[in-house]
C-alpha positions in Angstrom: 61.4 56.0 89.4 62.3 52.4 88.7 65.8 51.0 89.5 67.1 51.3 86.0 66.1 54.9 85.6 67.5 55.7 89.1 70.8 54.1 88.2 71.0 56.0 84.9 70.2 59.3 86.7 73.0 58.6 89.2 75.4 57.9 86.3 74.6 61.3 84.7 74.8 63.1 88.0 78.3 61.7 88.7 79.4 62.5 85.1 78.3 66.1 85.5 80.0 66.4 88.9 83.2 65.0 87.5 83.1 67.3 84.5 82.5 70.3 86.7 85.4 69.4 89.0 87.7 69.0 86.0 86.7 72.4 84.6 87.2 74.0 88.0 90.6 72.4 88.4 92.0 73.7 85.1 90.1 77.0 84.9 93.3 78.9 85.8 95.1 77.7 82.7 95.9 80.3 80.0 93.9 78.4 77.4 90.6 78.7 79.3 91.3 82.0 81.0 92.1 83.8 77.7 88.6 85.4 77.7 88.5 85.9 81.5 90.1 88.2 84.0 93.2 88.5 86.2 93.0 85.7 88.7 91.8 86.6 92.2 95.1 85.3 93.7 97.1 88.0 91.9 97.8 90.6 94.5 100.7 92.5 92.7 100.2 93.9 89.2 102.8 95.7 87.1 100.8 97.8 84.6 102.3 99.5 81.6 100.4 101.6 79.0 101.7 102.7 75.6 100.2 105.6 73.6 99.6 103.2 70.7 100.6 99.9 69.2 103.5 101.4 67.2 105.2 103.5 69.9 108.3 102.3 71.7 107.8 104.2 74.9 105.2 104.5 77.7 104.7 104.5 81.4 104.6 101.8 84.1 103.1 101.8 87.6 102.8 99.3 90.4 99.5 98.2 91.9 98.5 96.0 94.9 95.3 94.6 96.3 94.2 92.4 99.2 91.7 89.6 98.7 88.4 91.0 97.5 89.6 94.6 97.6 90.2 97.1 94.7 93.6 97.8 93.2 95.7 100.6 94.8 98.6 102.3 93.2 102.0 102.0 94.8 103.9 105.2 94.0 103.9 107.2 90.8 104.4 105.9 87.2 107.8 106.0 85.6 109.0 106.0 82.0 109.7 102.7 80.2 110.8 101.6 76.7 109.5 98.8 74.6 110.4 97.1 71.3 111.7 99.3 68.4 108.6 98.5 66.4 106.2 98.9 69.3 103.8 96.3 70.7 102.0 93.2 69.4 99.8 90.6 71.1 101.8 88.1 73.1 101.2 84.6 74.5 100.5 84.7 78.2 97.7 84.5 80.7 95.4 86.9 78.8 95.7 88.2 75.2 96.8 85.0 73.6 93.5 84.5 71.7 93.1 88.1 70.6 92.5 88.6 66.8 95.3 90.3 64.9 99.0 90.1 64.7 100.9 88.1 67.4 104.5 88.2 68.4 107.2 86.3 66.4 110.9 85.9 67.0 113.0 89.0 66.0 110.0 91.2 65.2 111.3 93.8 67.5 108.0 94.2 69.3 107.1 93.9 73.0 104.4 91.3 73.7 101.1 92.8 74.9 98.7 91.1 77.3 98.9 89.7 80.8 101.9 87.6 81.9 103.2 85.9 85.0 106.5 87.1 86.5 109.2 84.5 86.7 112.6 84.5 88.4 115.1 87.2 88.5 118.5 86.5 86.9 121.5 88.5 88.1 125.3 88.2 87.9 125.4 89.6 91.5 125.6 87.2 94.5 122.4 88.7 95.9 119.5 91.0 95.1 119.5 94.7 96.2 119.0 95.2 99.9 115.3 94.9 100.8 114.4 92.5 98.0 112.9 89.1 98.7 112.1 87.2 95.6 113.4 84.0 93.9 116.5 84.7 91.9 119.4 82.9 90.2 123.0 84.1 90.0 124.0 83.7 86.4 127.2 81.6 85.8 129.3 80.9 82.7 127.3 77.7 82.3 123.9 79.4 81.8 122.1 80.0 78.6 118.7 81.2 77.3 117.8 79.4 74.0 116.4 81.7 71.3 116.7 79.3 68.4 113.1 78.3 67.2 114.4 75.0 65.9 115.7 73.9 69.3 113.5 71.7 71.5 114.6 74.0 74.3 113.5 77.2 72.6 112.7 80.0 75.1 114.1 78.0 78.1 116.8 78.7 80.6 119.5 75.9 80.6 122.7 75.2 82.5 125.2 73.1 80.7 127.4 70.6 82.7 130.8 71.8 81.4 131.3 75.4 80.1 134.9 74.5 79.2 133.5 72.1 76.6 130.2 73.7 75.5 127.9 72.3 72.8 127.9 74.1 69.4 124.7 76.1 70.2 126.0 77.5 73.5 128.0 80.5 72.2 125.0 82.2 70.7 122.7 81.4 73.6 124.9 82.0 76.7 123.8 84.6 79.2 126.0 87.7 79.3 128.3 88.5 82.2 129.0 92.0 83.5 126.7 93.8 81.0 125.3 96.7 83.0 121.9 96.5 81.2 121.5 92.8 82.3 122.5 93.2 85.9 118.9 92.2 86.9 116.7 90.4 84.4 113.2 90.0 85.6 111.5 87.3 83.6 108.2 88.2 81.9 106.7 84.7 81.1 105.7 85.3 77.5 105.4 82.2 75.4 106.5 80.0 78.3 103.7 77.6 79.2 104.6 75.9 77.0 106.8 77.7 74.4 105.7 77.7 70.8 108.5 77.7 68.3 109.0 81.1 66.8 106.6 82.8 69.1 109.2 85.0 70.8 111.8 84.4 73.5 113.8 85.9 76.3 111.4 88.7 77.4 112.5 90.6 80.5 112.4 93.8 82.5 116.0 95.2 82.6 118.0 98.4 82.7 117.6 100.6 79.6 120.7 101.3 77.4 119.7 104.9 76.8 116.8 107.3 77.7 115.2 106.8 74.3 116.8 103.6 73.0 114.2 101.0 72.3 114.6 97.2 72.7 114.2 94.0 70.7 111.0 93.2 72.8 111.8 93.7 76.4 110.5 96.4 78.7 113.4 98.6 80.0 113.7 101.5 82.5 116.2 103.5 84.5 118.3 101.5 87.0 116.7 103.1 90.1 113.2 102.3 88.8 114.2 98.7 88.1 115.6 98.4 91.6 112.4 99.8 93.0 110.5 97.1 91.1 112.8 94.3 92.3 112.5 95.4 95.9 108.7 95.5 95.7 108.1 92.0 94.2 106.9 89.2 96.5 106.4 85.7 95.2 103.5 85.0 97.6 101.5 87.9 96.0 101.7 86.2 92.6 102.9 89.2 90.6 101.8 89.6 87.0 102.6 92.1 84.2 100.0 93.9 82.1 101.2 95.7 78.9 98.6 97.3 76.6 98.2 100.3 74.3 95.9 102.9 75.8 93.0 102.1 73.5 93.1 98.4 74.5 93.4 99.2 78.2 90.3 101.5 78.0 88.4 98.7 76.2 89.5 95.7 78.4 90.1 97.0 82.0 86.7 95.9 83.2 86.5 92.4 81.6 90.1 91.7 82.5 89.8 92.9 86.1 92.5 95.6 85.8 92.7 98.8 87.8 89.9 101.2 86.8 90.6 104.3 84.7 90.3 106.3 87.9 92.8 104.1 89.7 95.1 104.1 86.7 94.6 107.8 85.9 98.3 108.7 86.2 99.1 106.1 83.5 96.3 107.0 81.1 96.5 110.8 81.2 
């Protein structure tokens, strides 16, 4: 090989190495992982299965795993409620690129797919005894923006002076002393980054009635939500999976979810 060909070969070799490193570095992003599976560093998985796309109730169960090990159920499933109009594909770690209808603001559907879990918001000074997870105590200065025309759409904000709030604040301010919102566990739908009109303010929270659906959140009995809050650990990178039964049976293997045997209590 002459000097010119050797130099050219080295240039190509370094180019390929650089490209490979870039792909590896960003392979965890939602855009490139949309057709992949749940990341290996996810060790806590909240799994909820609905009977169909158009039902507003289903079941939820907790799963854990150690590195390289299969998923194991933690306790039995419990009842949950979704959006009044059922489910629709959301925008998260997995599911964003699925064909079909996707969530929009005020469609009264819960987003389906796989989502990171964010912070817990509470008007208490602390979480329930035994909990150990990042949280924020909501104040009169806090807001969650659900106006698609705002540059801060689907973001948590704290204003500097709640005695002199901006015009948008009254509609967006977070509620105080609402029993259903005592603990809001953030489901990071349409968050990284938010897309205007793609749906906002999606949480786990206490249900308002045993069969009262939501505008898009996943709700449950208070004791079940407390169980979830106490179980969460940030270092285990918890994620939420919400799917209709037919989609779960179709995607569990490619998405790296608990097997039908492991999730039998949810699917039966």
